[in-house]
C-alpha positions in Angstrom: -36.1 254.9 98.5 -32.5 253.2 100.4 -30.8 251.6 98.4 -30.6 247.7 99.2 -26.4 248.1 100.3 -27.5 250.4 102.8 -30.0 249.0 104.3 -27.7 245.7 104.3 -24.8 248.0 106.0 -27.6 249.7 108.9 -28.7 245.5 109.5 -25.1 244.3 110.0 -23.8 247.3 111.9 -27.6 246.3 114.2 -26.8 243.1 114.6 -23.0 243.5 115.8 -24.2 246.4 118.9 -27.2 243.6 119.4 -24.2 240.7 119.9 -22.8 243.1 122.4 -26.2 242.9 124.7 -27.1 239.9 123.9 -22.9 239.2 125.6 -23.7 241.4 128.8 -27.3 239.8 129.1 -25.5 236.2 129.0 -22.7 237.2 131.3 -25.9 237.9 134.0 -27.7 235.4 133.5 -24.8 232.7 134.0 -23.9 234.5 137.1 -27.3 234.0 138.8 -27.2 230.5 137.7 -24.4 229.9 139.3 -24.7 231.5 142.4 -28.3 230.3 142.8 -27.5 228.0 145.6 -26.4 231.5 147.8 -29.2 233.3 146.6 -32.2 230.8 147.4 -30.2 230.4 151.0 -29.5 234.1 152.1 -31.4 236.4 149.6 -30.5 239.8 149.8 -29.0 239.6 153.4 -25.7 238.8 151.3 -25.3 242.5 150.6 -26.7 243.6 154.0 -24.2 241.9 156.6 -20.9 242.0 158.2 -20.5 238.5 159.2 -18.0 236.4 156.8 -17.2 233.1 158.5 -16.6 230.4 156.3 -16.3 227.8 158.6 -20.1 228.5 160.3 -21.7 228.8 156.9 -22.1 232.6 157.3 -21.5 235.2 154.4 -21.9 238.7 154.4 -20.5 241.0 151.5 -20.8 244.6 152.9 -17.4 244.7 154.2 -16.2 244.3 151.0 -18.4 246.3 149.2 -17.7 249.1 151.5 -13.9 248.5 151.0 -14.3 248.4 147.1 -16.1 251.6 146.7 -14.1 253.5 150.0 -10.9 252.7 147.8 -12.1 253.1 144.2 -14.0 256.9 145.3 -11.0 257.8 147.1 -8.4 256.8 144.3 -10.8 258.4 141.4 -10.9 261.7 144.2 -6.9 261.9 144.4 -6.1 260.2 140.4 -8.7 262.7 138.5 -7.2 266.2 139.1 -3.7 264.5 138.0 -4.8 262.9 135.2 -6.7 265.6 134.1 -4.0 268.2 134.3 -1.9 265.8 132.4 -4.0 265.4 129.5 -4.5 269.2 129.2 -0.9 269.9 129.7 0.4 267.2 126.9 -2.5 268.0 124.6 -2.2 272.4 124.9 0.5 273.5 126.5 3.6 271.1 126.2 6.1 271.8 123.6 6.4 269.2 120.3 9.5 267.9 121.5 8.9 267.0 124.7 4.8 265.5 123.6 5.6 262.3 122.7 8.3 261.7 125.6 5.2 262.1 128.1 3.2 260.5 126.1 5.5 257.4 125.6 6.0 257.2 129.5 2.0 257.5 130.3 1.4 255.0 128.1 4.2 252.8 129.8 2.8 253.2 133.1 -0.3 251.4 131.8 1.4 248.1 130.7 3.2 247.8 133.8 1.9 244.6 135.5 -0.2 245.1 138.6 1.8 242.3 140.7 4.7 245.2 140.0 2.9 248.1 141.6 2.0 245.5 144.3 6.1 245.0 144.9 6.3 248.3 144.8 3.8 249.4 147.2 5.1 246.7 149.8 8.3 247.9 150.1 7.9 251.8 148.6 4.2 252.6 149.3 3.6 251.3 152.6 6.5 252.2 154.5 6.1 255.6 153.5 2.5 255.5 154.8 3.5 254.3 157.8 5.7 256.8 158.8 3.2 259.7 157.3 0.8 258.0 160.4 3.6 257.9 162.8 4.0 261.2 162.5 0.1 262.2 163.2 -0.3 264.7 166.2 -1.9 262.5 169.4 -5.2 264.7 168.6 -5.5 264.4 164.8 -5.4 260.7 165.7 -8.6 260.7 167.6 -10.8 261.8 164.5 -12.4 258.4 162.6 -10.4 259.2 159.7 -7.4 258.5 161.2 -7.5 256.1 163.6 -5.8 252.7 163.7 -2.2 251.4 164.7 0.8 252.7 162.1 1.0 249.1 159.9 1.0 250.7 156.9 -1.0 248.1 155.4 -4.6 249.9 154.7 -7.2 251.7 152.6 -4.5 254.8 152.2 -2.2 252.6 150.8 -4.6 250.5 148.4 -5.7 254.3 147.3 -2.8 255.6 146.5 -1.4 253.0 144.6 -4.6 252.0 142.8 -4.6 256.3 142.0 -1.3 255.7 140.5 -2.5 252.8 138.1 -6.0 255.2 137.3 -3.8 258.1 136.3 -2.6 256.2 133.0 -5.8 255.3 131.9 -7.5 258.3 132.4 -5.7 260.5 131.0 -4.6 258.6 128.2 -8.4 258.5 127.3 -8.7 262.6 128.4 -5.7 263.2 125.8 -7.0 261.8 123.0 -10.5 263.5 123.9 -8.9 267.0 123.8 -7.1 266.1 120.5 -10.4 265.3 118.8 -12.2 268.4 119.8 -12.2 270.8 116.7 -9.6 273.7 116.3 -12.5 276.0 115.2 -13.6 276.0 118.8 -10.2 277.1 119.9 -10.1 279.9 117.5 -13.3 281.1 118.2 -12.7 281.7 121.5 -9.3 283.3 120.9 -11.1 285.5 118.4 -13.7 287.0 120.8 -11.1 287.9 123.1 -10.8 284.7 125.3 -7.1 284.3 127.2 -5.3 281.2 126.6 -7.0 279.4 129.8 -10.3 280.2 128.6 -10.4 279.0 125.4 -9.0 275.7 127.2 -11.7 275.3 129.4 -13.8 275.9 126.1 -12.3 273.3 124.9 -12.8 270.9 128.1 -16.4 271.8 127.9 -16.5 270.6 124.7 -15.1 267.3 125.3 -16.6 267.0 128.9 -18.4 264.1 127.8 -15.6 261.9 126.7 -13.6 263.3 130.0 -16.6 261.9 132.1 -16.0 258.9 130.1 -12.7 258.7 130.7 -12.9 259.0 134.4 -15.5 256.2 134.4 -13.2 254.1 132.4 -10.4 254.6 135.6 -13.2 253.9 138.2 -14.3 250.8 136.8 -10.2 250.1 137.0 -10.0 250.8 140.1 -12.7 248.9 141.3 -11.7 245.9 139.4 -8.3 246.2 140.4 -6.9 242.7 142.6 -2.9 241.6 142.9 -1.9 245.3 143.5 -4.8 245.8 145.8 -4.5 242.7 148.1 -1.3 243.0 148.7 -1.5 246.4 150.4 -5.1 246.7 152.1 -4.5 244.8 154.8 -7.1 242.2 154.0 -9.5 242.8 156.9 -13.4 242.0 156.5 -14.3 245.0 159.0 -16.4 248.5 158.3 -14.1 251.5 159.0 -14.1 255.0 158.2 -10.4 255.0 159.1 -7.6 255.9 156.0 -5.1 253.9 157.7 -7.2 250.6 159.1 -6.5 247.0 157.3 -9.3 246.5 155.2 -10.9 244.3 151.9 -12.1 244.5 148.6 -14.3 242.1 146.6 -11.8 241.6 144.3 -9.3 240.7 147.1 -11.7 238.2 149.0 -11.9 236.7 145.2 -8.1 236.5 145.0 -7.5 235.1 148.6 -9.9 232.6 149.4 -11.4 230.9 145.4 -8.8 228.3 145.9 -10.0 227.5 149.6 -13.8 227.3 148.4 -14.4 223.6 149.0 -18.3 223.5 150.2 -20.6 223.9 147.1 -22.3 227.1 149.1 -19.0 228.8 149.8 -17.9 228.2 146.1 -21.4 230.0 145.4 -20.4 232.7 147.4 -17.5 232.9 145.2 -19.5 233.4 142.0 
């Protein structure tokens, strides 16, 4: 028979978990309520159309959805190997004297405001991307991924700045997950004759769920980033495969146009 205090503890902690579910549900209900005017007029076509013309009352979010996913996935493809490599080095290979310094620098990168990253992107990253694009041979510029004028403002700049911003979050969580792997996992691998590489691989496999969670945390950070991306992506509501073409994201269009949403329908589009 369960003791009353144990039952009260289970019910109390279960209540806290239920509060989280209710909060997510309440957010969803509020978003639907605030945007019902646009849902009633456009329906699902809002997600499928490409025209964004507030003056004519035409709103289509497909270019922004495309830009958001494209930039976030590209940033994740760049940042994930670097972040996992940092986590492995700091937790498994780094000398004890150097480890606190690297941990401090990683956490310092996570604390830098996004507007600072944006300014760094404008003055350093954009000219670098522009010079790289200008140096491409003409034959390479005929490919759909490398077309477009050498502005420097575009998808590649946004993806690179997102990758820099994602690395500290993903590497920090992955590092803590690797630290939580029991020492017995590594000692057992060494006892069976495994090399250091094989022992670390075994630890990575043991921590795979937490590492996937770290990657998803970085993905969420990349999806929601606003100011830094707004400053370097070019803010053009057009779908393009080109890494150098100016494009747009959902967060950027909200930051750029929310204050101009005077009409009720325009405001509900922002919601």
